[in-house]
SEBA-886546 format. One record per residue (C-alpha): residue number from 1; residue in one letter; chain; x, y, z. Coordinates in steps of 0.5 Angstrom, whole numbers, always signed. Layout:
BEGIN
+-----+--------+--------+-------+-------+-------+
! num ! residu ! chaine !     x !     y !     z !
+-----+--------+--------+-------+-------+-------+
! NUM !      a !      A !     X !     Y !     Z !
...
+-----+--------+--------+-------+-------+-------+
//
This chain:
BEGIN
+-----+--------+--------+-------+-------+-------+
! num ! residu ! chaine !     x !     y !     z !
+-----+--------+--------+-------+-------+-------+
!   1 !      m !      A !   +24 !    +5 !   -60 !
!   2 !      r !      A !   +17 !    +4 !   -60 !
!   3 !      t !      A !   +12 !    +0 !   -55 !
!   4 !      q !      A !    +5 !    +0 !   -53 !
!   5 !      i !      A !    +5 !    +2 !   -46 !
!   6 !      g !      A !   +10 !    +6 !   -43 !
!   7 !      i !      A !   +11 !    +4 !   -35 !
!   8 !      i !      A !   +14 !    +9 !   -31 !
!   9 !      g !      A !   +16 !    +6 !   -24 !
!  10 !      a !      A !   +18 !    -1 !   -22 !
!  11 !      g !      A !   +15 !    -2 !   -16 !
!  12 !      p !      A !    +9 !    -6 !   -14 !
!  13 !      a !      A !    +4 !    -2 !   -19 !
!  14 !      g !      A !    +9 !    -2 !   -25 !
!  15 !      m !      A !   +11 !    -9 !   -24 !
!  16 !      v !      A !    +4 !   -12 !   -23 !
!  17 !      l !      A !    +2 !    -8 !   -29 !
!  18 !      a !      A !    +7 !   -11 !   -34 !
!  19 !      h !      A !    +6 !   -18 !   -32 !
!  20 !      i !      A !    -1 !   -18 !   -33 !
!  21 !      l !      A !    +0 !   -14 !   -40 !
!  22 !      a !      A !    +6 !   -19 !   -42 !
!  23 !      r !      A !    +1 !   -25 !   -41 !
!  24 !      q !      A !    -4 !   -22 !   -45 !
!  25 !      g !      A !    +1 !   -21 !   -51 !
!  26 !      i !      A !    +1 !   -13 !   -50 !
!  27 !      d !      A !    +8 !   -10 !   -51 !
!  28 !      a !      A !   +10 !    -6 !   -45 !
!  29 !      v !      A !   +17 !    -3 !   -42 !
!  30 !      v !      A !   +18 !    -1 !   -35 !
!  31 !      l !      A !   +23 !    +5 !   -33 !
!  32 !      e !      A !   +26 !    +5 !   -26 !
!  33 !      r !      A !   +31 !   +11 !   -24 !
!  34 !      r !      A !   +34 !    +6 !   -19 !
!  35 !      d !      A !   +37 !    -1 !   -19 !
!  36 !      r !      A !   +33 !    -7 !   -17 !
!  37 !      e !      A !   +37 !    -8 !   -11 !
!  38 !      y !      A !   +35 !    -1 !    -8 !
!  39 !      v !      A !   +27 !    -3 !   -10 !
!  40 !      e !      A !   +27 !   -10 !    -8 !
!  41 !      g !      A !   +30 !    -8 !    -1 !
!  42 !      r !      A !   +25 !    -2 !    +1 !
!  43 !      v !      A !   +22 !    -4 !    +7 !
!  44 !      r !      A !   +14 !    -2 !    +6 !
!  45 !      a !      A !    +8 !    -6 !    +7 !
!  46 !      g !      A !    +7 !   -13 !    +9 !
!  47 !      v !      A !    -1 !   -14 !    +9 !
!  48 !      l !      A !    -4 !   -17 !    +3 !
!  49 !      e !      A !   -11 !   -16 !    +2 !
!  50 !      q !      A !   -15 !   -22 !    -1 !
!  51 !      v !      A !   -16 !   -18 !    -8 !
!  52 !      t !      A !    -8 !   -18 !    -8 !
!  53 !      v !      A !    -7 !   -25 !    -6 !
!  54 !      d !      A !   -12 !   -27 !   -12 !
!  55 !      v !      A !    -8 !   -23 !   -17 !
!  56 !      m !      A !    -1 !   -26 !   -15 !
!  57 !      h !      A !    -5 !   -33 !   -16 !
!  58 !      s !      A !    -8 !   -31 !   -23 !
!  59 !      l !      A !    -1 !   -29 !   -25 !
!  60 !      g !      A !    +2 !   -36 !   -23 !
!  61 !      l !      A !    +7 !   -32 !   -18 !
!  62 !      a !      A !    +4 !   -35 !   -11 !
!  63 !      e !      A !    +8 !   -41 !   -10 !
!  64 !      r !      A !   +13 !   -37 !    -4 !
!  65 !      l !      A !    +7 !   -33 !    -2 !
!  66 !      d !      A !    +3 !   -39 !    -1 !
!  67 !      a !      A !    +9 !   -43 !    +3 !
!  68 !      e !      A !   +11 !   -37 !    +7 !
!  69 !      g !      A !    +5 !   -32 !    +8 !
!  70 !      l !      A !    +2 !   -32 !   +14 !
!  71 !      v !      A !    -6 !   -32 !   +13 !
!  72 !      h !      A !   -10 !   -28 !   +18 !
!  73 !      g !      A !   -17 !   -30 !   +19 !
!  74 !      g !      A !   -18 !   -24 !   +24 !
!  75 !      t !      A !   -15 !   -18 !   +27 !
!  76 !      n !      A !   -15 !   -15 !   +34 !
!  77 !      l !      A !   -17 !    -8 !   +37 !
!  78 !      s !      A !   -14 !    -6 !   +44 !
!  79 !      l !      A !   -17 !    -1 !   +48 !
!  80 !      d !      A !   -13 !    +0 !   +54 !
!  81 !      g !      A !   -10 !    -7 !   +54 !
!  82 !      e !      A !   -17 !   -10 !   +53 !
!  83 !      l !      A !   -17 !   -14 !   +47 !
!  84 !      i !      A !   -23 !   -14 !   +42 !
!  85 !      h !      A !   -22 !   -20 !   +37 !
!  86 !      i !      A !   -25 !   -19 !   +30 !
!  87 !      d !      A !   -27 !   -25 !   +26 !
!  88 !      m !      A !   -26 !   -23 !   +19 !
!  89 !      a !      A !   -26 !   -29 !   +15 !
!  90 !      g !      A !   -33 !   -31 !   +19 !
!  91 !      l !      A !   -36 !   -24 !   +18 !
!  92 !      t !      A !   -34 !   -24 !   +10 !
!  93 !      g !      A !   -35 !   -31 !    +8 !
!  94 !      g !      A !   -28 !   -33 !    +8 !
!  95 !      r !      A !   -24 !   -28 !    +6 !
!  96 !      t !      A !   -17 !   -26 !    +9 !
!  97 !      v !      A !   -11 !   -22 !    +9 !
!  98 !      t !      A !    -4 !   -25 !    +8 !
!  99 !      v !      A !    +2 !   -22 !   +12 !
! 100 !      y !      A !    +8 !   -22 !    +6 !
! 101 !      g !      A !   +12 !   -17 !    +6 !
! 102 !      q !      A !   +13 !   -12 !    +0 !
! 103 !      q !      A !   +20 !   -14 !    -1 !
! 104 !      e !      A !   +18 !   -21 !    -2 !
! 105 !      v !      A !   +12 !   -19 !    -7 !
! 106 !      m !      A !   +18 !   -15 !   -11 !
! 107 !      s !      A !   +23 !   -21 !   -11 !
! 108 !      d !      A !   +17 !   -25 !   -14 !
! 109 !      l !      A !   +16 !   -20 !   -19 !
! 110 !      f !      A !   +23 !   -19 !   -21 !
! 111 !      s !      A !   +25 !   -26 !   -21 !
! 112 !      a !      A !   +20 !   -28 !   -26 !
! 113 !      a !      A !   +20 !   -22 !   -31 !
! 114 !      d !      A !   +26 !   -24 !   -35 !
! 115 !      a !      A !   +23 !   -31 !   -37 !
! 116 !      r !      A !   +16 !   -28 !   -38 !
! 117 !      g !      A !   +18 !   -22 !   -43 !
! 118 !      v !      A !   +18 !   -17 !   -38 !
! 119 !      k !      A !   +22 !   -11 !   -40 !
! 120 !      i !      A !   +25 !    -7 !   -35 !
! 121 !      v !      A !   +30 !    -1 !   -36 !
! 122 !      w !      A !   +34 !    +0 !   -29 !
! 123 !      n !      A !   +38 !    +7 !   -28 !
! 124 !      a !      A !   +33 !   +11 !   -32 !
! 125 !      e !      A !   +35 !   +18 !   -30 !
! 126 !      d !      A !   +31 !   +24 !   -32 !
! 127 !      v !      A !   +25 !   +21 !   -34 !
! 128 !      a !      A !   +21 !   +26 !   -38 !
! 129 !      i !      A !   +14 !   +25 !   -41 !
! 130 !      e !      A !   +13 !   +29 !   -48 !
! 131 !      d !      A !    +7 !   +30 !   -52 !
! 132 !      a !      A !    +3 !   +28 !   -47 !
! 133 !      a !      A !    -3 !   +31 !   -50 !
! 134 !      t !      A !    -3 !   +28 !   -56 !
! 135 !      d !      A !    -4 !   +21 !   -59 !
! 136 !      k !      A !    +3 !   +19 !   -59 !
! 137 !      p !      A !    +6 !   +21 !   -52 !
! 138 !      m !      A !   +14 !   +20 !   -52 !
! 139 !      l !      A !   +18 !   +18 !   -46 !
! 140 !      r !      A !   +25 !   +21 !   -46 !
! 141 !      w !      A !   +31 !   +19 !   -41 !
! 142 !      r !      A !   +38 !   +19 !   -40 !
! 143 !      k !      A !   +42 !   +13 !   -38 !
! 144 !      d !      A !   +50 !   +12 !   -39 !
! 145 !      s !      A !   +51 !   +19 !   -41 !
! 146 !      e !      A !   +46 !   +17 !   -47 !
! 147 !      v !      A !   +39 !   +20 !   -48 !
! 148 !      h !      A !   +34 !   +15 !   -50 !
! 149 !      e !      A !   +27 !   +16 !   -53 !
! 150 !      l !      A !   +21 !   +11 !   -53 !
! 151 !      q !      A !   +14 !   +12 !   -57 !
! 152 !      c !      A !    +8 !   +10 !   -54 !
! 153 !      d !      A !    +1 !    +9 !   -55 !
! 154 !      f !      A !    +0 !   +10 !   -47 !
! 155 !      v !      A !    +4 !   +12 !   -41 !
! 156 !      v !      A !    +2 !    +9 !   -34 !
! 157 !      g !      A !    +5 !   +13 !   -28 !
! 158 !      c !      A !    +7 !    +9 !   -23 !
! 159 !      d !      A !   +13 !   +13 !   -20 !
! 160 !      g !      A !   +10 !   +15 !   -13 !
! 161 !      q !      A !    +9 !   +22 !   -10 !
! 162 !      h !      A !   +15 !   +25 !   -13 !
! 163 !      g !      A !   +15 !   +22 !   -20 !
! 164 !      v !      A !   +14 !   +26 !   -26 !
! 165 !      s !      A !    +8 !   +23 !   -28 !
! 166 !      r !      A !    +3 !   +27 !   -24 !
! 167 !      k !      A !    +7 !   +33 !   -25 !
! 168 !      t !      A !    +5 !   +33 !   -32 !
! 169 !      i !      A !    -2 !   +34 !   -31 !
! 170 !      p !      A !    -4 !   +41 !   -32 !
! 171 !      t !      A !    -5 !   +45 !   -26 !
! 172 !      g !      A !   -12 !   +47 !   -29 !
! 173 !      v !      A !   -14 !   +40 !   -30 !
! 174 !      l !      A !   -11 !   +36 !   -23 !
! 175 !      k !      A !   -15 !   +37 !   -17 !
! 176 !      e !      A !   -11 !   +35 !   -10 !
! 177 !      f !      A !   -14 !   +33 !    -4 !
! 178 !      e !      A !   -10 !   +32 !    +3 !
! 179 !      r !      A !   -10 !   +31 !   +10 !
! 180 !      v !      A !    -4 !   +31 !   +14 !
! 181 !      y !      A !    -4 !   +28 !   +21 !
! 182 !      p !      A !    -1 !   +31 !   +27 !
! 183 !      f !      A !    +3 !   +25 !   +29 !
! 184 !      g !      A !    +8 !   +20 !   +26 !
! 185 !      w !      A !    +9 !   +12 !   +27 !
! 186 !      l !      A !   +16 !   +10 !   +30 !
! 187 !      g !      A !   +17 !    +3 !   +27 !
! 188 !      i !      A !   +22 !    -3 !   +29 !
! 189 !      l !      A !   +24 !    -9 !   +26 !
! 190 !      a !      A !   +27 !   -15 !   +30 !
! 191 !      e !      A !   +28 !   -22 !   +30 !
! 192 !      v !      A !   +24 !   -24 !   +35 !
! 193 !      p !      A !   +17 !   -28 !   +35 !
! 194 !      p !      A !   +11 !   -24 !   +35 !
! 195 !      v !      A !    +7 !   -23 !   +41 !
! 196 !      e !      A !    +0 !   -26 !   +38 !
! 197 !      d !      A !    -1 !   -30 !   +32 !
! 198 !      e !      A !    -6 !   -24 !   +29 !
! 199 !      l !      A !    -4 !   -16 !   +29 !
! 200 !      i !      A !    -6 !   -12 !   +35 !
! 201 !      y !      A !    -9 !    -5 !   +34 !
! 202 !      a !      A !    -8 !    -2 !   +41 !
! 203 !      n !      A !   -11 !    +5 !   +43 !
! 204 !      h !      A !    -8 !    +7 !   +49 !
! 205 !      e !      A !    -9 !   +14 !   +53 !
! 206 !      r !      A !    -1 !   +15 !   +51 !
! 207 !      g !      A !    -2 !   +14 !   +44 !
! 208 !      f !      A !    -3 !    +8 !   +39 !
! 209 !      a !      A !    +1 !    +2 !   +38 !
! 210 !      l !      A !    +1 !    -4 !   +33 !
! 211 !      a !      A !    +4 !   -11 !   +34 !
! 212 !      s !      A !    +5 !   -14 !   +27 !
! 213 !      m !      A !   +10 !   -19 !   +24 !
! 214 !      r !      A !   +13 !   -21 !   +18 !
! 215 !      s !      A !   +15 !   -28 !   +20 !
! 216 !      p !      A !   +14 !   -33 !   +25 !
! 217 !      t !      A !   +21 !   -31 !   +28 !
! 218 !      r !      A !   +21 !   -23 !   +26 !
! 219 !      s !      A !   +16 !   -18 !   +29 !
! 220 !      r !      A !   +14 !   -11 !   +26 !
! 221 !      y !      A !   +12 !    -6 !   +32 !
! 222 !      y !      A !   +10 !    +1 !   +31 !
! 223 !      i !      A !    +8 !    +6 !   +36 !
! 224 !      q !      A !    +5 !   +13 !   +35 !
! 225 !      c !      A !   +10 !   +19 !   +36 !
! 226 !      e !      A !   +11 !   +26 !   +35 !
! 227 !      i !      A !   +12 !   +28 !   +28 !
! 228 !      d !      A !   +19 !   +32 !   +30 !
! 229 !      e !      A !   +21 !   +26 !   +34 !
! 230 !      r !      A !   +29 !   +24 !   +33 !
! 231 !      i !      A !   +30 !   +17 !   +32 !
! 232 !      e !      A !   +37 !   +18 !   +36 !
! 233 !      d !      A !   +32 !   +19 !   +42 !
! 234 !      w !      A !   +29 !   +12 !   +42 !
! 235 !      g !      A !   +34 !    +7 !   +44 !
! 236 !      d !      A !   +31 !    +0 !   +44 !
! 237 !      d !      A !   +30 !    +0 !   +51 !
! 238 !      r !      A !   +26 !    +6 !   +51 !
! 239 !      f !      A !   +22 !    +3 !   +45 !
! 240 !      w !      A !   +20 !    -3 !   +48 !
! 241 !      d !      A !   +18 !    +0 !   +55 !
! 242 !      e !      A !   +13 !    +5 !   +51 !
! 243 !      l !      A !   +10 !    -1 !   +47 !
! 244 !      c !      A !    +9 !    -6 !   +52 !
! 245 !      l !      A !    +6 !    +0 !   +56 !
! 246 !      r !      A !    +1 !    +1 !   +51 !
! 247 !      l !      A !    -1 !    -6 !   +49 !
! 248 !      g !      A !    -3 !    -7 !   +56 !
! 249 !      p !      A !    +0 !   -11 !   +62 !
! 250 !      d !      A !    -3 !   -18 !   +59 !
! 251 !      v !      A !    +0 !   -17 !   +52 !
! 252 !      g !      A !    +6 !   -13 !   +54 !
! 253 !      g !      A !    +8 !   -18 !   +59 !
! 254 !      r !      A !    +9 !   -23 !   +53 !
! 255 !      v !      A !   +13 !   -19 !   +49 !
! 256 !      t !      A !   +19 !   -22 !   +47 !
! 257 !      r !      A !   +25 !   -16 !   +47 !
! 258 !      g !      A !   +31 !   -16 !   +42 !
! 259 !      p !      A !   +35 !   -11 !   +39 !
! 260 !      s !      A !   +32 !    -8 !   +33 !
! 261 !      f !      A !   +36 !    -8 !   +26 !
! 262 !      e !      A !   +31 !    -3 !   +23 !
! 263 !      k !      A !   +28 !    +3 !   +26 !
! 264 !      s !      A !   +24 !    +9 !   +22 !
! 265 !      i !      A !   +19 !   +14 !   +23 !
! 266 !      a !      A !   +14 !   +15 !   +18 !
! 267 !      p !      A !    +9 !   +21 !   +17 !
! 268 !      l !      A !    +2 !   +20 !   +16 !
! 269 !      r !      A !    -2 !   +23 !   +11 !
! 270 !      s !      A !    -8 !   +22 !    +6 !
! 271 !      y !      A !    -8 !   +25 !    -1 !
! 272 !      v !      A !   -12 !   +24 !    -7 !
! 273 !      a !      A !   -11 !   +27 !   -14 !
! 274 !      e !      A !   -16 !   +27 !   -19 !
! 275 !      p !      A !   -17 !   +25 !   -25 !
! 276 !      m !      A !   -13 !   +19 !   -25 !
! 277 !      r !      A !   -13 !   +20 !   -33 !
! 278 !      w !      A !   -11 !   +25 !   -37 !
! 279 !      n !      A !   -11 !   +24 !   -45 !
! 280 !      r !      A !    -6 !   +18 !   -46 !
! 281 !      l !      A !    -3 !   +19 !   -39 !
! 282 !      f !      A !    -6 !   +14 !   -33 !
! 283 !      l !      A !    -4 !   +15 !   -26 !
! 284 !      a !      A !    -3 !    +9 !   -21 !
! 285 !      g !      A !    -1 !    +7 !   -14 !
! 286 !      d !      A !    +2 !   +13 !   -10 !
! 287 !      a !      A !    +3 !   +17 !   -16 !
! 288 !      a !      A !    -5 !   +18 !   -15 !
! 289 !      h !      A !    -6 !   +17 !    -8 !
! 290 !      i !      A !    -3 !   +16 !    -1 !
! 291 !      v !      A !    -6 !   +13 !    +5 !
! 292 !      p !      A !    -4 !   +13 !   +13 !
! 293 !      p !      A !    -1 !    +6 !   +14 !
! 294 !      t !      A !    -7 !    +4 !   +19 !
! 295 !      g !      A !   -11 !    +1 !   +14 !
! 296 !      a !      A !    -6 !    -3 !   +11 !
! 297 !      k !      A !    -8 !    +0 !    +4 !
! 298 !      g !      A !    -2 !    +3 !    +0 !
! 299 !      m !      A !    +0 !    -3 !    -4 !
! 300 !      n !      A !    -6 !    -6 !    -4 !
! 301 !      l !      A !    -9 !    +0 !    -7 !
! 302 !      a !      A !    -4 !    +0 !   -12 !
! 303 !      i !      A !    -5 !    -7 !   -15 !
! 304 !      s !      A !   -12 !    -6 !   -15 !
! 305 !      d !      A !   -11 !    +0 !   -19 !
! 306 !      v !      A !    -7 !    -3 !   -25 !
! 307 !      k !      A !   -12 !    -9 !   -25 !
! 308 !      i !      A !   -17 !    -5 !   -27 !
! 309 !      l !      A !   -13 !    -1 !   -32 !
! 310 !      a !      A !   -10 !    -8 !   -35 !
! 311 !      d !      A !   -17 !   -10 !   -36 !
! 312 !      a !      A !   -19 !    -4 !   -39 !
! 313 !      l !      A !   -12 !    -4 !   -44 !
! 314 !      v !      A !   -14 !   -11 !   -46 !
! 315 !      e !      A !   -21 !    -9 !   -48 !
! 316 !      y !      A !   -18 !    -3 !   -52 !
! 317 !      y !      A !   -13 !    -8 !   -56 !
! 318 !      g !      A !   -17 !   -14 !   -56 !
! 319 !      e !      A !   -24 !   -11 !   -57 !
! 320 !      k !      A !   -22 !    -4 !   -60 !
! 321 !      s !      A !   -27 !    -1 !   -55 !
! 322 !      a !      A !   -25 !    +5 !   -51 !
! 323 !      a !      A !   -30 !    +4 !   -46 !
! 324 !      g !      A !   -25 !    +1 !   -40 !
! 325 !      i !      A !   -20 !    +6 !   -41 !
! 326 !      d !      A !   -25 !   +12 !   -41 !
! 327 !      g !      A !   -28 !    +9 !   -35 !
! 328 !      y !      A !   -22 !    +8 !   -31 !
! 329 !      s !      A !   -21 !   +14 !   -27 !
! 330 !      a !      A !   -28 !   +14 !   -24 !
! 331 !      r !      A !   -28 !    +7 !   -23 !
! 332 !      a !      A !   -21 !    +7 !   -19 !
! 333 !      l !      A !   -23 !   +13 !   -15 !
! 334 !      s !      A !   -29 !   +10 !   -13 !
! 335 !      r !      A !   -25 !    +5 !   -10 !
! 336 !      v !      A !   -19 !    +9 !    -7 !
! 337 !      w !      A !   -24 !   +14 !    -4 !
! 338 !      k !      A !   -27 !    +8 !    +0 !
! 339 !      a !      A !   -20 !    +6 !    +2 !
! 340 !      v !      A !   -18 !   +13 !    +4 !
! 341 !      r !      A !   -25 !   +14 !    +8 !
! 342 !      f !      A !   -23 !    +7 !   +12 !
! 343 !      s !      A !   -16 !    +9 !   +13 !
! 344 !      w !      A !   -18 !   +16 !   +16 !
! 345 !      w !      A !   -24 !   +13 !   +20 !
! 346 !      f !      A !   -19 !    +7 !   +23 !
! 347 !      t !      A !   -14 !   +12 !   +25 !
! 348 !      s !      A !   -19 !   +17 !   +28 !
! 349 !      v !      A !   -21 !   +11 !   +33 !
! 350 !      t !      A !   -14 !    +9 !   +35 !
! 351 !      h !      A !   -10 !   +15 !   +35 !
! 352 !      r !      A !    -9 !   +20 !   +40 !
! 353 !      y !      A !   -10 !   +27 !   +37 !
! 354 !      p !      A !    -6 !   +33 !   +40 !
! 355 !      d !      A !   -12 !   +37 !   +41 !
! 356 !      m !      A !   -16 !   +31 !   +44 !
! 357 !      d !      A !   -20 !   +33 !   +51 !
! 358 !      g !      A !   -24 !   +28 !   +55 !
! 359 !      f !      A !   -30 !   +29 !   +51 !
! 360 !      d !      A !   -26 !   +26 !   +45 !
! 361 !      r !      A !   -23 !   +21 !   +49 !
! 362 !      r !      A !   -30 !   +18 !   +51 !
! 363 !      i !      A !   -32 !   +18 !   +44 !
! 364 !      q !      A !   -27 !   +14 !   +42 !
! 365 !      m !      A !   -28 !    +9 !   +48 !
! 366 !      a !      A !   -35 !    +9 !   +46 !
! 367 !      e !      A !   -34 !    +7 !   +39 !
! 368 !      l !      A !   -29 !    +2 !   +40 !
! 369 !      d !      A !   -34 !    -1 !   +46 !
! 370 !      y !      A !   -40 !    -1 !   +40 !
! 371 !      i !      A !   -35 !    -5 !   +36 !
! 372 !      r !      A !   -34 !   -10 !   +41 !
! 373 !      g !      A !   -42 !   -11 !   +42 !
! 374 !      s !      A !   -44 !   -10 !   +35 !
! 375 !      i !      A !   -44 !   -16 !   +29 !
! 376 !      p !      A !   -46 !   -11 !   +24 !
! 377 !      a !      A !   -40 !    -6 !   +26 !
! 378 !      q !      A !   -35 !   -12 !   +26 !
! 379 !      r !      A !   -37 !   -14 !   +19 !
! 380 !      t !      A !   -36 !    -7 !   +16 !
! 381 !      l !      A !   -29 !    -6 !   +19 !
! 382 !      a !      A !   -28 !   -13 !   +17 !
! 383 !      e !      A !   -30 !   -12 !   +10 !
! 384 !      n !      A !   -26 !    -6 !    +9 !
! 385 !      y !      A !   -20 !    -9 !   +12 !
! 386 !      v !      A !   -20 !   -15 !    +8 !
! 387 !      g !      A !   -21 !   -11 !    +2 !
! 388 !      l !      A !   -27 !    -9 !    -2 !
! 389 !      p !      A !   -28 !   -13 !    -8 !
! 390 !      l !      A !   -27 !   -10 !   -15 !
! 391 !      e !      A !   -33 !    -7 !   -18 !
+-----+--------+--------+-------+-------+-------+
//
């Protein structure tokens, strides 16, 4: 078999890229080692930047997003229970974020795939990239006990941190940058109404907490926890008590409690791989970078990666120019590092670090107090939170 673009991974990055290319008449095949039910059911991000929403509109896939997504023009910081409101729309010329779960994004992408000619191979096992250093890379995989091969012009690795794509780049070429945070997030989903119409990022002396939502009747809450915590030690009552304490007496007193139907602990880390292109292999999304969830950048960065790459590939096939693909890595990494910086900074001012002393705590409090009283500081936060424009 032969195609123009071989895409590894049917997550947000791979599927958005496949849809953009299909609309431009560029042939692509997506390989996914899992089945649709598994990929669509993964509980992941839920806050879409303006750029991501714009991409979904450009693809004609925003009908449910517009009908069911919760548009937020602001967000809240909390310092020991006292709220600081950030008017994101007012500070950024009307730009907003939309609460809409990654599962819903994937459902929209998959539902439209067949009609739009997006080709997906499910349950593709043992995917390998061969001849990646040549101008004729090949993908090989196994399915139903048979080995399949796909000749490509280019390969795009959207297969996450544990996929084959990044591992294909030689160690002498690849540079990796990492920061592991000394805590995790314990999160729950519950069929209860959110405590507030907008998110609350809480800094409390006992640690960070986040009040979020997935719909008007479904809430997503997180609390900072030790990295070696066990979910079994956190019954619902203990979680609710700790959450309400960290949100403060006013907000905590308004929290609607209920049984959780999903509970998980996520470690926090920042990671960037450079370059994001090696010969005819490109990296996008989690294959190239990981950010802590504090800034809600993970899926959004993945989609901005492939939007940049798709524009470059359209230029390559339409105008016979390699300028876009040659500049892809530098252009994408410029935006990636800005998002990594914001997520690192936002984590640093909202979380309790194990080695923090009184001085460190006072610095955090001063930082948040400065944001409270400074419109330029609020604008900087808002611009980064709603997502920097594609350059």
